C-alpha positions in Angstrom: 0.0 0.0 0.0 1.3 3.5 -0.8 1.0 6.7 1.2 -1.8 8.2 -0.9 -4.1 5.2 -0.5 -3.4 5.1 3.2 -4.2 8.9 3.6 -7.5 8.5 1.8 -8.5 5.5 4.0 -7.4 7.4 7.2 -9.5 10.4 6.1 -12.5 8.2 5.6 -11.9 6.6 9.0 -11.6 3.2 7.3 -9.0 1.5 9.4 -8.0 -2.1 8.3 -5.1 -4.4 8.9 -3.3 -3.1 5.8 -3.7 0.5 7.0 -2.4 -0.4 10.5 0.6 -2.2 8.9 1.4 0.8 6.7 1.0 3.3 9.6 3.3 1.2 11.8 6.1 1.4 9.1 5.6 5.0 7.7 6.4 7.9 10.0 4.4 10.5 7.8 1.3 8.4 7.8 1.7 7.8 11.6 1.8 11.6 12.2 -1.3 12.1 10.0 -3.2 9.4 11.8 -2.3 10.9 15.2 -3.4 14.4 14.0 -6.7 13.1 12.7 -7.4 11.3 16.0 -6.6 14.5 17.9 -9.0 16.5 15.7 -11.7 13.9 16.2 -11.3 14.0 20.0 -11.5 17.8 20.0 -14.6 17.8 17.9 -16.3 15.3 20.2 -15.3 17.4 23.2 -16.9 20.5 21.6 -20.1 18.6 20.9 -20.5 17.8 24.6 -20.2 21.5 25.7 -23.4 23.4 26.3 -23.6 26.9 24.8 -24.7 29.5 27.3 -28.0 31.2 26.4 -27.7 34.5 24.7 -28.9 37.4 26.8 -29.3 40.9 25.6 -28.6 43.5 28.2 -31.7 45.7 28.8 -30.8 49.3 28.6 -33.2 51.9 27.3 -33.7 52.8 23.7 -30.3 53.8 22.1 -29.8 57.4 21.3 -29.6 56.9 17.5 -33.2 55.5 17.5 -34.4 58.7 19.2 -32.5 60.9 16.7 -33.8 59.0 13.7 -37.4 59.2 14.9 -37.0 63.0 15.5 -35.5 63.4 12.0 -38.4 61.4 10.4 -40.9 63.6 12.3 -39.2 66.8 11.1 -39.1 65.6 7.5 -42.7 64.5 7.6 -43.9 67.8 9.2 -41.9 69.8 6.6 -43.4 67.8 3.7 -46.9 68.3 5.1 -46.3 72.1 5.4 -44.9 72.3 1.9 -47.8 70.4 0.4 -50.4 72.5 2.2 -49.1 75.8 0.9 -51.4 77.7 -1.5 -50.6 77.5 -5.2 -48.8 80.5 -6.7 -50.8 82.4 -9.3 -49.4 82.1 -12.8 -46.9 84.8 -13.7 -47.9 87.2 -16.5 -45.0 87.5 -18.9 -44.8 90.5 -21.3 -43.0 90.0 -24.5 -41.9 92.7 -26.9 -43.2 91.9 -30.4 -41.9 93.3 -33.6 -44.1 93.0 -36.6 -41.9 92.4 -39.6 -44.4 91.9 -42.4 -47.8 91.0 -43.6 -48.6 87.5 -45.0 -51.0 87.8 -47.8 -51.7 85.1 -50.4 -48.9 82.8 -48.9 -46.2 85.5 -49.4 -44.6 87.7 -46.8 -44.8 91.3 -47.7 -43.0 94.1 -45.8 -45.0 96.5 -43.8 -45.8 99.6 -45.9 -45.0 103.0 -44.4 -48.6 104.1 -45.0 -51.2 101.4 -44.4 -53.3 101.1 -47.6 -57.0 101.3 -47.4 -57.4 97.7 -48.3 -55.8 96.8 -44.9 -58.1 99.0 -42.9 -61.3 97.4 -41.6 -64.4 98.1 -43.5 -68.0 97.4 -42.5 -69.4 95.3 -45.3 -73.0 94.1 -45.3 -73.4 90.4 -44.6 -74.8 89.7 -48.0 -71.8 91.0 -49.9 -69.2 89.1 -47.8 -67.3 86.8 -50.0 -65.3 83.8 -48.8 -61.7 85.2 -49.0 -58.6 84.3 -47.2 -58.3 86.3 -43.9 -55.5 88.8 -43.5 -52.5 87.2 -41.6 -49.9 89.3 -39.8 -46.6 87.7 -38.9 -45.0 88.8 -35.6 -41.5 87.8 -34.5 -40.6 87.5 -30.9 -37.2 87.6 -29.1 -37.3 83.8 -29.0 -36.4 82.7 -32.6 -38.5 79.5 -32.1 -41.7 81.5 -31.4 -43.5 83.2 -34.3 -47.0 84.6 -33.9 -49.5 84.7 -36.8 -52.4 87.1 -36.2 -55.5 86.4 -38.4 -57.5 89.5 -39.1 -61.0 89.3 -40.4 
């Protein structure tokens, strides 16, 4: 029997006459057998000991629990106050508008220095009103993305 086979049998606690004969002749296997026996005795001794019951010392509530409860109370009160505030009225924003031209018949025309009579409102009897395209005035704002078209009847 070689040492590897003996070590495997010793680890499995399978002691036979061949293992005893090898352990008697091999000092390394004898040391391993003695170490395994010592470990087995120590584990059996630990199994017989009784573990003392765990007791938790009773002292009041720790300080950190009081401070977290106080912080939660302050945060909740602040959120309730914030939610109960009245809503602000909408802000009225004034924008300077520069009229750059008049859109008529799908073409932008510059604003004339004198407004022609055709652009001034006229009172026309309802019978004579024809279906024409309404007058559109294009207004540019300071924001280049905002353009206002004013439809004039």
